[in-house]
N, C-alpha and C positions, 0 to 999 in steps of 0.2 A: 412474551414477546411481541413485540407488537408487530400485527401484517399490514405489509405496505401496497399500496395501488400502484402497481408497474406495468407496463405493457406485456401482455401476455406471449408476444413474440420472444421474449426473454427470459422466462421459463420455458421447463426441460420435464416433459412426463416424466422422465427414466430418470433425469438427477435428483425430480422435486420429488418421486415417490421415496428413494432412497434416506435422503435426507429427512426425512418427516417421517421414516422409522427408525430411522436415529433418532432423532428429537421425543417422540416417544418414548425408546425403550430406554435412551440415556439423557433424561431429561435435563441432571444436574451435571453434564460433562464431564461424567467420570472417569469415562471408558475413550481413549483415544487412539486402541488400536484400530487398524482398518479395515473397512470390508474387500469382498474377495466377488469377480463377478467368474464366473464359467462357463465359459465355451467352447467346440470343439478346434482346438489350434491354439487357442487365445484363452489368456487371465488376465481381467484390469483387477487391479489393487487399486480400492478409491481411498484416498483418506477422511479419517472423521471428517476434517472440516475445509470446506474448500468452497470458492465463489463468494457473491454479494453480501457483505456485512451491510449491518444497520446503518452505517453511516451512509455508504452511497445508493441500497434501496430508499434511503430518505432525501437523498439529493435528486436521485431520478424518480421517483414521485413527486416531489414540490419544482423541479423544473421541466416535465409533462404540464402539472394545473398551471404554472404561468403561462408557456402556452393554449391551454383552454379558456385561461381566464380572460387570455387579452388577444382577443380576435383586431386585425386591422393593425395594432400599435408594431413598433419597434421594441424587439425583445433583444436584450444583452446579455452575454455571459461573461465574466471577468478574465477568463481561461477555461481550458476546458473544462467538463463539468467534473469529469472521473479520468482515467489516465487510459481509457481503453476507446481505440477508434472507431470502434462500430457504434458503441451507445453518442460519441459526442458527431459522426457523422449523422446522425439519424437526426440530433437536433439541429444540424446546420438546413438538413432537408427542407424541417419544418420552420425555417425563418427565423433560426438564434444567429448572431453570429458575435465572434468573439476579439472582446476588445483586447488580449493580448495573450501570447504564446505561454506555454508552459514555465519557462527563464524569465517571464515578464516584459519583453519586447514587445511594444505596441504595435498592432494590426491597425486600429481603429481610432484615430484622436479623439481625446476625451471631448474637445471644441465641438465636436458628433452629438453629442448627446444634448437631449433635452429633459426639461425636469417630469414629461408625461412618459417619458422614456421608461420600459420597464428592464432592470436590473439585476441580474441571478447571480450571487454569491454562490461559489464553488464550494465542495465539500472540502476541499480544502482551509478554507477557509480567506481572509483578507490582510492586509494590513490596515492599520489604523490610521496612514495617510491616506489612501484610498479612498477611505471609509469616509473619513472629514471630505477628500473632493466633490464624492457623490453627494454627500450631505448640504457642500455649498451651493451646487447647483438643483437641488431641492431637488432630487431624485431620492425615490424612496427603497432603502434597502434592509428593513426588517419583515416583508411579507414573504421578501425570494430568499431569506437568506436558509442556504443550505450547510452551511459548516459545521462538521461533524462535532456531536458533544463530546466525543473523546480530546477531538482537539483540543474546544475551547475548555478540560477539563487540565489540560495541560497548561494553556494561559492564564486558569487559576490557579494553579498551583505554583508556578512563576512568578506568578503579582506576591503569592502567600509568601513566598521563600526572598524575593526582593524588598518585599517590604521590612523583611527582618534583617538587612543587611547584608543578603549571599549574593555573589554573583550570580548569575544564570548560564550555566555552560550546558550548548544546547546539542544535542547529538544530533545532528542530521546534511542533508547536502543544500551547501549553502544557497544556492539556486533553485531550490524546487519551492513552490506558489505557499506548500504546508509550512516551512523553516522558516521563509521571508514573512510567513504571516506571525508565525512561533516571535520571531526574533523583534518587530514590530512589537507584539502586546509587552517581553519581556524587558526591552528597553525602557519604557515607559516608568520601569519601578525599581531598574538598577542596570549596574554593566551588563554586558551580554557579549557573549563567544559563541560562535557554532564549532564545532570539530567535527569531522567527516568519519572518524574511524579510531582506532586504537593508535596508530602509526601519528595521528595529530596531537588525540590526546596526553602521548609522550612526551612530545614537543613542549606540548604549556607544561606539562610534569619539571620537565627540564627549567621550564621558565620559573615555575615558583619554586625548583631549588636552588634556581640562581646559576644554574650555570648555562645558560642562553642567557645572552642581554636583551635589552627593550629593542634595540636597534633589530635582533633577531625576532625578536616574537613581533614586532609589526612589519617584518619580512614574511614570516611564514603565512603571519594572517590576515593578509593584507586583504578588504575588505569583508571581514569575517566578526569581524569586533563596533558596539556601540560605539561613537562616539564621543570624546575625548577619555578615551578607557587607559587606564595607566596600571600595567602591570605591577608594579610594586606594589599599588596601594589595593587593588580590585581583587588581586588573587589571593586575601587572608581567610575569605567564606566564600565558600563554595557550592553550589548544589546544581544537580544535574537535572537536565528533562529531554526529552527527544520529541521527533517527528516520529509518529503514531506510526508508521510503516516501515520501520528500520528493524532491521534485525534485536530484537529483544533480549539475546543472551549477549550480545557487544555491548548494546548499554547497558547490562547491570554489571558488566564485566571495562568498562569505559569508568561505571561510580563506585564500585572497589577501587578501581584504580586511584579516583583522585582520592577520594577518602583517605588512602593508605599513604598515600602523597602529601594531602594538607595535614594532615591528622601527625606525622612523623617531624613537617617543620614546624607547624604554630600549635599542637597540640591539641584536646577533645573539646568538640563543640565548635568548632570550623567547616565542617561538613554539613549539610543538608537533605535529609533522606527524603528522596521521591520515587522510590519505586512506584509508588502510586499510580504514575502518569503512564506506565506500560496499556497500550489497547488492549481491550480483552480479544478481539478479533484478530489480531494479527499475534495474539499470544497462542490463542487458538489453532487457527491458523499452520505456524511453526512448530510446535511440538506435534500436531497431528502428521504431518511430514517426516519429523525425528521420528517419528514411529511408523513408517513403514520404510527407514534405513535397512532392516533387520528382512524386509520379504522374501531377498535374495531374485528382485525385478533383473529383469534383463537389461533395459533401461524405463527412465520415465517421461513422460508428455508433461510440459506443464503449458496453460494456454492462457494467454493476456497480454497488454499493452506494451508494446518494447519500452516504454517512460514508466512502465508501472513498479515502484520502489519496491512493494510490497513483494509484487509477481516474482525481481530478482529475487528477494530473499531466499523465497520456496526454492529457485533452480541453484541456489549458493549450497542451498541445506544439500539438497539430492546430491547433489556434486559430489559430496564426501563420498560416497557408496556404488554412482553410476554413472552411465552414459544420460545428457538429457538434453534432448529437443526441446528448446522453450522455443515455440508459436503461437501468431496471433487468433489464427482459427484454420478451422479444418480446409482451406483452399489453399494451406503451405503445406500440404502433402499430397505432391506432386504424383507418386505411385507407389507401389509397395518397393522401391528400390532408390528413390528420391524423395527427399525432404528437405526444404528450404524453412530454415530458422536463425533464430537470433544467436549471435553472440557475445553476450551482455561485458565482457571483459573489452573486446575489440570496439563493442561497439555497433556491430555492422551483421548486417545481414548475410548467411554463407551459406550455399549448398551441400548436402551431404550425401552421398552412393551409397544405396549397398547398405542404408540404415536398418532397414525391417530382418529379424535373424531369420534364417533356412530353418533352423533348426525348430522343434515343436515338441510340446507348447511353449508359448514363448509367455514373460510375464510380462506387465508395462505396467508401471505406476499411471495414472492420471489423474491429473489436478488445474487447479485454478487460481489466479490469483484475488482478491478480491473486489476488483473491477472488473471481473469478468461475467457473461451471463451463461448462465445454465446451459442455454438451448448451444451455445457455440460449444461448449463439452461436448454436450451431447452428440453434434453433428461431427465431430474428432471420433467420438466411443464408434459411430456407425461406421464410419467411414476405415476404422480400423479392421472392426467389426467382418464389412464386406469384401477385406482379402483374403477374409479366411471363410465365406459365402455363409456370414452369420448373420449377417445385418439383419434380414427379416427376424431372426428368433432374440434378440436384445429387448423387445420388450419383457416376454416368456421368461428369460433370463435370469432380468431384475425381479420380476414377480418370485420367482421360483424362488430365489435367493429371500426375499423376506419372508414367504410362507415358511420357508424352513426355520426362520429365526436364529439362523447361525449369520454370525457378525463374520467371522473367519470361515 
């Protein structure tokens, strides 16, 4: 696996030691059982995989290189580099300007760009329309294109099935940067439509089965289908790809559903198998999170940006078995009695009192999204350990765990 040159402030000696030990002792990633770090009064359950993925580290490395390579030049990001406020704020503090917000709303006019300006394409990728616009302006787009290779894999697979006559069904959030980019690429080769979840998939299934009319289709899927989409003609052959940060099990469930529906209506050969578009990092993080559900933890702390789709999926998994506090940094832990956290279903930040259990020992699952620096996770770990007067023992406790050779 490639090693990336990212700022040291994003690294963590503590979390880094844990990850390196797991990497050396389980190079083929066959063991998804969590790690366990014991202190007096508190135990941390650490999932096998969490934090920065390949695509995120690649994007950060290229972004900082763009700044270092171009002193005195205007440097723009098409939108947020990744869905983490600390990383994005760091880049802005170094002079980078965001052209759009995460939903594609314009923050800086395209008219302000000149051909000698530097434009960085984020890890989510961008639309063909925007790439064409930049090319027309003479702006270089290839040098600092940080599009995740696994996103590009989805585009390639979409093109392959589109060229074979299949309509592309994208499992994703239609306003998300990555989904907008995938939609732009897929509809170059095929009719395309976005479904957010199984509920929307079943609505589309009812259209395929002629239980809903054309008018119903255009009502329910407004803004989510390609130009000229004909539900009577374009839903005879379908294949499913996904926004790479969605819940992998849900993508598979949606694909299995469409296979069943399309086969029942039109017969075999009308569904394209596209399970190979699921991102390995998303899978690893989600499987590792599933593996802590039986740990008997009192609650979970999930660290990441509040607009991070992959982080929300980890929260959703953990909520099946335990209370979850979704925080952006250690600053949200106000005291042992008060925590500020994100309620993703209500899309609002709330405050909870008496959140840290009184009884001891306390077992806490601690994990993070793919765009969260390990350094922020370490700050959370140290802050909690400090409430048990164990903060100074963090390094020693991790070292003892590694030296013991015991995962659990």
